[in-house]
C-alpha positions in Angstrom: 8.7 -34.9 12.1 7.2 -31.5 13.0 8.4 -28.6 11.0 9.7 -25.4 12.7 7.0 -22.7 12.8 7.6 -19.8 10.5 7.8 -16.5 12.3 7.5 -13.2 10.4 7.3 -9.6 11.6 3.8 -8.3 11.8 3.3 -5.7 9.0 1.5 -3.4 11.5 3.5 -3.5 14.7 6.7 -5.4 13.6 6.4 -7.8 16.5 7.0 -11.5 15.8 4.0 -13.3 14.4 3.5 -17.0 13.6 2.7 -17.6 10.0 0.6 -20.7 9.9 -2.9 -22.1 10.2 -2.8 -21.7 14.0 -2.8 -17.9 13.5 -6.1 -16.8 12.0 -4.8 -13.3 11.5 -1.7 -14.1 9.6 0.5 -12.3 8.6 -0.6 -10.0 11.4 0.0 -10.9 15.0 -3.6 -10.1 16.2 -7.0 -9.1 15.2 -6.2 -5.5 16.3 -3.3 -5.2 13.9 -5.3 -6.7 11.0 -8.2 -4.2 11.7 -5.8 -1.2 11.9 -4.3 -2.2 8.5 -7.8 -2.7 7.0 -8.8 0.8 8.3 -5.7 2.4 6.7 -6.7 0.9 3.4 -10.3 1.9 3.7 -9.3 5.5 4.5 -6.9 5.6 1.6 -3.9 6.1 3.9 -1.8 3.8 1.6 -1.0 5.5 -1.7 1.3 4.7 -4.5 3.4 7.8 -5.4 2.9 8.9 -9.0 4.1 11.7 -11.2 2.0 13.5 -13.8 2.9 12.6 -17.4 4.9 15.3 -19.2 2.9 17.7 -21.4 5.3 18.5 -24.2 6.5 16.2 -27.0 10.0 16.4 -25.7 9.0 15.6 -22.1 8.9 19.2 -20.9 6.0 20.8 -19.2 4.4 23.5 -21.2 3.5 26.9 -19.6 1.4 27.9 -22.6 -2.4 28.1 -22.3 -4.4 25.7 -24.5 -6.2 27.3 -27.4 -9.7 28.7 -26.7 -12.5 26.6 -28.1 -13.9 27.8 -31.4 -17.7 28.4 -31.7 
């Protein structure tokens, strides 16, 4: 009994893509989409948004200047 092929959207172009051993670029639909995604990673186009940690003990950001170093 042959199983039904799994079809997923290509992460790059959103076109249907077969997810199985017959598709060497899975989950991408083609070598082009896989290469575009790799290029985006290499150029750091994908970033995780982050916020700077708060400065103050109560979570507020301090406007005060740090003390000058002593010599």
